C-alpha positions in Angstrom: -21.0 -6.2 -7.4 -23.2 -3.5 -8.9 -23.2 -4.1 -12.7 -23.3 -0.4 -13.5 -23.5 3.0 -11.9 -22.7 6.6 -12.8 -21.0 9.2 -10.7 -22.5 12.6 -11.6 -21.0 16.0 -11.5 -17.7 15.4 -9.7 -14.6 17.3 -10.4 -12.6 14.5 -12.0 -8.8 14.5 -11.5 -7.8 11.7 -13.9 -4.1 11.9 -13.1 -3.4 11.3 -16.8 -0.2 12.8 -18.1 -0.8 16.4 -19.3 -4.2 16.6 -17.6 -3.4 18.8 -14.6 -6.7 20.5 -13.7 -9.9 18.6 -12.7 -12.8 18.9 -15.0 -16.5 18.6 -14.0 -17.7 15.3 -15.5 -19.5 12.1 -15.0 -17.9 8.6 -14.6 -19.8 5.6 -16.0 -18.9 2.3 -14.4 -19.9 -1.0 -16.0 -18.8 -4.5 -14.9 -16.2 -3.3 -12.5 -14.5 -1.0 -14.9 -14.7 2.6 -16.1 -16.8 2.7 -19.3 -16.7 6.4 -20.0 -15.8 9.8 -18.6 -17.4 13.0 -19.8 -20.0 15.6 -19.3 -23.7 14.8 -19.2 -23.3 11.1 -20.1 -26.6 9.4 -21.1 -27.4 6.2 -19.2 -30.1 4.6 -17.1 -27.6 3.3 -14.6 -28.1 4.2 -10.9 -26.6 7.5 -10.0 -24.2 8.7 -7.3 -24.1 12.4 -6.8 -20.5 13.6 -6.9 -21.2 17.3 -6.6 -18.8 19.1 -4.3 -16.3 16.2 -4.5 -13.0 15.6 -6.2 -12.9 12.2 -8.0 -9.5 10.5 -8.4 -8.0 7.0 -8.5 -8.1 5.1 -5.3 -5.0 5.4 -3.1 -2.6 2.4 -3.2 -0.5 1.4 -0.2 2.3 -0.6 -1.6 3.8 -2.0 1.6 1.9 -2.7 4.8 2.3 -5.4 7.4 -1.4 -5.6 7.8 -1.6 -8.1 10.7 -0.2 -5.4 13.0 -3.4 -3.4 12.9 -4.4 -5.4 16.0 -1.4 -3.8 17.7 -2.1 -0.3 16.4 -0.1 2.5 18.0 1.7 0.2 20.5 5.3 1.1 19.4 5.5 4.9 18.9 9.1 5.2 20.1 10.6 2.0 18.7 13.7 1.9 16.6 13.9 -0.7 13.9 15.9 -3.0 16.2 13.4 -2.5 19.0 10.5 -3.3 16.6 12.2 -6.6 15.6 12.8 -7.5 19.2 9.3 -6.6 20.5 6.7 -6.9 17.7 8.3 -9.7 15.6 10.1 -11.8 18.1 7.9 -11.5 21.2 4.4 -10.4 20.3 4.0 -12.0 16.9 4.5 -15.6 18.0 1.8 -15.1 20.7 -0.9 -14.4 18.1 -3.4 -17.0 17.1 -4.8 -17.5 13.5 -8.0 -15.7 14.8 -5.9 -12.8 16.0 -4.2 -12.6 12.6 -7.5 -12.6 10.8 -8.6 -9.8 13.0 -5.5 -7.7 12.4 -5.7 -8.1 8.6 -9.4 -7.4 8.5 -9.1 -4.2 10.7 -6.2 -3.0 8.5 -8.2 -3.6 5.3 -11.2 -1.8 6.7 -9.1 1.1 7.9 -7.5 1.3 4.4 -10.9 1.4 2.7 -12.2 4.0 5.1 -9.2 6.2 4.2 -9.7 5.8 0.4 -7.1 3.2 -0.1 -8.5 0.7 -2.6 -5.3 -1.4 -3.1 -2.8 -2.7 -0.5 0.2 -4.9 -0.8 0.2 -6.9 2.4 3.8 -7.7 3.3 2.9 -10.7 5.3 5.8 -11.7 7.5 4.0 -14.0 9.9 3.4 -17.3 8.2 3.5 -19.3 11.5 1.4 -22.1 10.2 -0.9 -23.0 7.2 -3.8 -22.1 9.5 -2.3 -18.6 10.1 -1.8 -18.1 6.4 -5.3 -19.2 5.5 -6.7 -16.8 8.1 -4.7 -13.9 6.7 -5.8 -14.5 3.2 -9.4 -15.0 4.2 -9.5 -11.7 6.0 -8.4 -9.9 2.8 -11.0 -11.7 0.8 -13.8 -10.9 3.3 -12.9 -7.2 3.4 -13.6 -6.5 -0.2 -10.3 -4.6 -0.7 -8.0 -5.1 -3.7 -4.9 -6.7 -2.2 -1.6 -8.4 -3.1 -0.8 -11.0 -0.4 3.0 -11.0 -0.4 3.9 -14.3 1.3 7.1 -13.9 3.5 9.0 -15.6 6.2 7.9 -15.5 9.8 10.5 -14.4 12.2 11.7 -16.0 14.5 10.2 -19.2 13.1 12.5 -19.0 10.0 15.3 -17.5 12.1 15.9 -15.1 9.2 13.7 -13.0 7.0 16.1 -13.9 4.2 15.8 -17.7 4.6 14.4 -19.9 1.8 10.6 -19.6 1.7 8.8 -22.8 2.6 6.8 -24.9 0.2 3.4 -24.1 1.8 3.2 -21.1 -0.5 2.7 -23.7 -3.4 -0.5 -24.8 -1.6 -1.5 -21.2 -1.3 -1.0 -20.6 -5.0 -2.9 -23.8 -6.0 -5.7 -23.7 -3.5 -6.3 -20.1 -2.4 -4.8 -17.5 -4.9 -4.6 -19.2 -8.3 -6.6 -16.4 -10.1 -4.4 -13.4 -11.1 -7.5 -11.5 -12.1 -9.1 -11.8 -8.7 -9.2 -9.0 -6.1 -6.7 -10.8 -3.9 -3.6 -12.1 -5.7 -0.3 -13.6 -4.7 3.3 -12.3 -4.5 6.4 -13.3 -2.6 8.6 -11.4 -0.1 12.2 -12.4 -0.9 14.4 -10.7 1.7 18.2 -10.5 1.6 19.7 -13.9 2.4 22.6 -16.2 1.6 23.2 -17.2 -2.1 21.3 -20.5 -1.9 18.3 -18.8 -0.3 18.3 -16.0 -2.9 18.4 -18.4 -5.8 15.8 -20.7 -4.2 13.4 -17.8 -3.7 13.9 -16.4 -7.2 13.2 -19.8 -8.7 10.1 -20.2 -6.6 8.8 -16.9 -7.8 9.4 -17.9 -11.4 7.7 -21.3 -10.8 4.6 -19.7 -9.3 4.5 -16.9 -11.8 4.4 -14.1 -9.3 6.2 -10.9 -8.6 8.4 -10.2 -5.6 8.9 -7.5 -3.0 11.9 -7.0 -0.7 13.2 -4.6 1.9 16.5 -2.8 1.2 17.9 -0.6 3.9 21.5 0.7 3.7 24.5 -1.1 2.3 25.9 -4.3 3.8 29.6 -4.6 4.3 30.2 -2.0 1.6 28.3 -4.0 -1.0 25.3 -2.5 -2.8 22.2 -4.7 -2.3 21.0 -4.2 -5.8 24.5 -4.9 -7.3 24.6 -8.1 -5.3 21.3 -9.3 -6.7 22.5 -8.6 -10.2 25.7 -10.5 -9.5 23.7 -13.5 -8.3 21.5 -13.4 -11.4 18.3 -12.9 -9.4 17.5 -9.2 -10.1 14.0 -9.8 -11.5 11.8 -7.3 -13.4 8.8 -6.1 -11.6 10.3 -6.3 -8.1 9.1 -3.7 -5.6 12.0 -2.6 -3.4 11.0 -1.2 0.0 12.5 1.9 1.7 15.8 2.2 -0.3 17.3 4.4 2.4 21.0 4.7 2.0 21.1 3.5 -1.6 23.4 5.6 -3.8 22.5 6.8 -7.3 24.1 3.8 -8.9 22.0 1.4 -6.9 18.9 3.3 -7.7 19.7 3.3 -11.4 20.0 -0.5 -11.3 16.5 -0.6 -9.9 15.3 1.5 -12.8 17.2 -0.5 -15.4 15.8 -3.8 -14.1 12.2 -2.6 -14.4 11.7 -2.4 -10.6 10.1 0.2 -8.4 10.5 1.7 -5.0 8.0 1.8 -2.1 8.8 4.6 0.3 7.3 4.7 3.8 8.4 8.2 4.8 6.8 8.5 8.3 8.2 5.2 9.6 11.6 5.7 7.9 12.1 8.9 9.8 10.4 7.7 13.1 12.3 4.4 13.3 15.6 5.7 12.0 15.8 3.8 8.7 17.2 6.8 7.0 16.2 9.8 4.9 13.3 8.9 2.5 14.9 8.8 -1.0 11.9 10.3 -2.9 13.9 12.9 -4.8 16.9 10.7 -5.5 14.8 7.8 -6.8 12.7 10.0 -9.1 15.9 11.5 -10.5 17.3 8.0 -11.2 14.1 7.1 -13.1 12.7 4.8 -10.5 8.9 4.6 -10.3 8.1 5.7 -6.7 5.0 4.7 -4.6 4.1 5.4 -1.0 3.3 3.1 1.9 2.4 3.1 5.6 4.5 0.1 6.6 3.5 -0.6 10.2 0.4 0.6 12.1 2.2 0.0 15.4 4.0 3.2 14.7 2.4 5.2 11.8 -1.1 6.2 10.8 -2.8 3.9 8.2 -3.7 6.5 5.6 -2.0 8.1 2.6 -2.6 11.7 3.7 0.0 11.2 6.4 2.4 9.6 4.0 1.9 12.3 1.3 2.7 15.1 3.7 5.7 13.3 5.2 7.1 12.5 1.7 6.6 16.1 0.5 8.1 17.7 3.6 11.1 15.5 3.5 11.6 15.9 -0.3 11.2 19.7 -0.2 13.5 20.1 2.8 16.3 18.2 1.1 15.7 20.0 -2.2 15.5 23.5 -0.7 18.7 22.8 1.3 20.4 22.0 -1.9 18.8 24.9 -3.8 17.1 22.5 -6.2 13.3 22.3 -5.6 11.9 19.7 -8.0 9.2 17.7 -6.3 5.6 18.8 -6.8 2.4 18.0 -5.0 1.3 16.2 -8.1 4.4 14.0 -8.0 3.5 13.0 -4.4 -0.2 12.4 -5.3 0.9 10.2 -8.2 3.1 8.2 -5.8 0.2 7.8 -3.4 -2.0 6.3 -6.2 0.9 4.2 -7.6 0.6 5.9 -10.9 -3.0 4.9 -11.5 -5.3 7.0 -13.8 -9.0 7.3 -14.3 -9.7 6.3 -17.9 -12.1 4.1 -19.9 -11.1 0.4 -19.5 -9.4 0.9 -16.2 -10.6 -0.8 -13.0 -13.2 1.3 -11.3 -11.2 1.9 -8.1 -12.4 5.4 -7.4 -12.4 7.7 -4.4 -14.6 10.8 -4.0 -13.1 13.4 -1.6 -15.3 16.1 -0.1 -13.9 19.4 -1.3 -16.6 21.9 -0.5 -16.3 22.2 3.3 -14.5 24.4 5.8 -10.8 23.8 5.8 -10.4 22.7 2.2 -12.5 25.1 0.0 -11.8 27.0 -2.2 -9.8 24.6 -4.3 -7.2 26.5 -6.3 -5.0 23.5 -7.0 -6.6 20.1 -6.6 -3.4 18.2 -6.1 -2.4 20.6 -3.4 -5.7 20.3 -1.7 -5.6 16.5 -1.6 -2.0 16.3 -0.6 -1.8 19.1 2.0 -5.3 20.0 3.2 -7.2 16.7 3.5 -7.4 13.7 5.8 -9.5 10.5 6.1 -12.5 12.6 7.3 -12.8 14.0 3.7 -13.2 10.6 2.2 -16.9 10.6 1.1 -17.2 7.6 -1.3 -15.0 4.7 -2.2 -15.4 2.2 -5.0 -13.4 -1.0 -5.5 -13.9 -2.7 -8.8 -17.1 -0.7 -9.2 -18.5 -1.8 -5.8 -19.4 1.0 -3.4 -17.7 0.2 0.0 -18.1 3.6 1.5 -20.7 6.3 0.9 -21.4 9.7 2.5 -18.5 9.1 4.9 -19.9 5.7 6.1 -18.0 2.5 5.6 -20.3 -0.4 4.6 -18.9 -2.8 7.1 -20.1 -3.9 10.6 -16.9 -3.3 12.5 -18.3 -3.2 16.1 -17.7 -6.8 17.0 -14.2 -6.7 15.4 -13.3 -3.6 17.5 -14.5 -5.4 20.6 -12.4 -8.4 19.7 -9.4 -6.1 19.3 -9.9 -4.6 22.7 -10.0 -8.1 24.2 -6.8 -8.9 22.4 -5.2 -5.7 23.8 -6.2 -6.7 27.3 -4.8 -10.2 26.9 -1.4 -8.9 25.6 -1.1 -6.3 28.3 -1.9 -8.8 31.0 0.7 -11.2 29.6 3.3 -8.4 29.8 
């Protein structure tokens, strides 16, 4: 890791409350954190020229099944049920630990290339300890900041909501014991029977980790959040995923519990999960973030998700005659509420804003949300380390792409 560096002359969009317009400034980075932001900072640190760029917090993808990058684009027409039957039940069990390493690595590199500095890997393919080790190793090797959310493998566990197995204790003790490291541990605790729900909640408490879980629609008339509260397992800090079909009361329970909601708008509309609840969640006081979900169906960048979220929110709001969502709201969700400020981790992205198709910049949040794509990602820093510069990712991906092509040929041949 570079001990120190300074980004000179970028237009800095801190995303701090009340700071709406970017200001031309320098960003001093020391020991992986932002040391200072201001004009004409005096330092002998190595310089990165940020002229012509917008600097903002790195994007955060709060829900991605990363192993599926090795199957990218293979399920464009799948409904949720078809995805379960094909990707999870048929293709997933055919993948080796090496295949899973490849998928996670390619997903991490694609994220970094798109300016995503943090990913929560909803890892639902713990087929064996060797598979788990490969998945974690890929995240570590990539250099991304990641939360490895350990979940059940289906059909091995027969149900996503089954009690999580004890191998996660080994993962916590041997692989992911440091909560200050770039790669940390969480659990995926899906809806299950009462015994499984209580087991998984106790396990999360024992390990000292947070949880994530999918919530899509009501079951048998029962609100899924109300059920967790009744079971005594509604934990603070839980990231709920999708939330389609939740009524205002269920959303308020998430807010009151200290939880948050990760919305994957592109997949939710493509696979038929339901209408992305961006507006309803925000009105209920739920912190909202964005996610890509599955690369078998949707693009692995936050520009796609921001546009999908904004379009869905605006359509619903305009139909009701109550437009409330702004491009800044959507950009805040795409960065999971992060800000650029002294003391914060130096997870920074520089977006090229002086070229055809984006200049002139009247409203920086609008430009990023509606005018840009991964081609505008000039520079990416994770914990102060430069992983992409001048549009080039600092990773040798050629051999991994060749391996992905061989995997594709193998799976196609197998039918």
